[in-house]
C-alpha positions as CSV (number, residue, x, y, z in Angstrom):
1,M,22.0,36.4,3.9
2,S,22.9,36.5,-0.1
3,K,20.0,35.8,-2.3
4,A,21.9,36.4,-5.5
5,H,20.9,32.5,-6.0
6,R,17.2,32.9,-5.6
7,G,15.3,30.9,-8.3
8,T,18.2,29.9,-10.0
9,P,17.4,25.6,-10.9
10,L,14.4,27.2,-11.9
11,K,15.9,29.7,-14.9
12,E,17.8,26.8,-16.4
13,E,15.7,23.6,-16.3
14,R,12.6,25.0,-18.0
15,P,12.5,27.7,-21.3
16,N,11.4,31.1,-20.4
17,S,12.4,30.6,-16.6
18,G,9.3,29.1,-15.2
19,R,7.2,31.4,-17.1
20,G,3.7,31.1,-19.1
21,K,-0.2,30.8,-19.2
22,C,-0.9,29.0,-16.4
23,P,-4.0,26.1,-17.8
24,V,-6.0,26.3,-14.7
25,T,-6.4,29.8,-14.2
26,G,-5.5,31.3,-17.6
27,Q,-3.3,33.9,-16.7
28,T,0.1,34.5,-18.9
29,G,3.4,35.3,-17.2
30,V,3.2,34.1,-13.7
31,K,5.6,30.5,-12.9
32,L,4.9,27.9,-13.9
33,V,6.4,25.4,-11.1
34,Y,4.0,22.0,-10.4
35,E,3.4,19.4,-12.1
36,H,0.1,18.1,-12.3
37,E,-2.0,15.9,-13.9
38,I,-4.8,16.8,-16.0
39,D,-7.1,15.0,-18.5
40,G,-4.1,12.6,-18.8
41,Q,-1.3,14.6,-19.7
42,K,0.8,16.6,-17.1
43,V,0.9,20.5,-17.6
44,M,2.3,22.7,-15.3
45,I,0.5,24.2,-13.1
46,S,1.1,28.0,-11.1
47,K,1.4,28.2,-8.0
48,I,-2.6,29.4,-7.9
49,G,-3.8,26.6,-10.3
50,K,-2.3,24.7,-7.8
51,S,-4.5,26.1,-4.9
52,T,-7.6,26.2,-7.5
53,L,-7.9,22.7,-7.4
54,A,-7.3,21.1,-4.8
55,N,-10.2,24.5,-3.8
56,Q,-11.8,22.2,-6.1
57,K,-11.4,18.8,-4.8
58,R,-12.3,20.3,-0.6
59,R,-15.9,22.0,-2.4
60,E,-16.6,18.0,-4.1
61,E,-15.9,16.6,-1.5
62,A,-17.4,18.2,1.1
63,A,-20.5,18.0,-1.0
64,A,-20.5,14.3,-1.5
65,K,-20.2,14.5,2.3
66,T,-23.2,16.6,3.3
67,A,-25.6,14.7,-0.3
């Protein structure tokens, strides 16, 4: 199957083909794919940033549950 159109919507909708600096991890040149609200402001975050936030939330819930 052809992969000719992979990532085409991301390249058309976002500047710099959706790449930039992730506000969560601080990595540069990564694809900013997910929209997330941080401090009342909607920002675009990377896949790794999304998992980082999810893991932090999971750890906080587990710590609150054990306390």
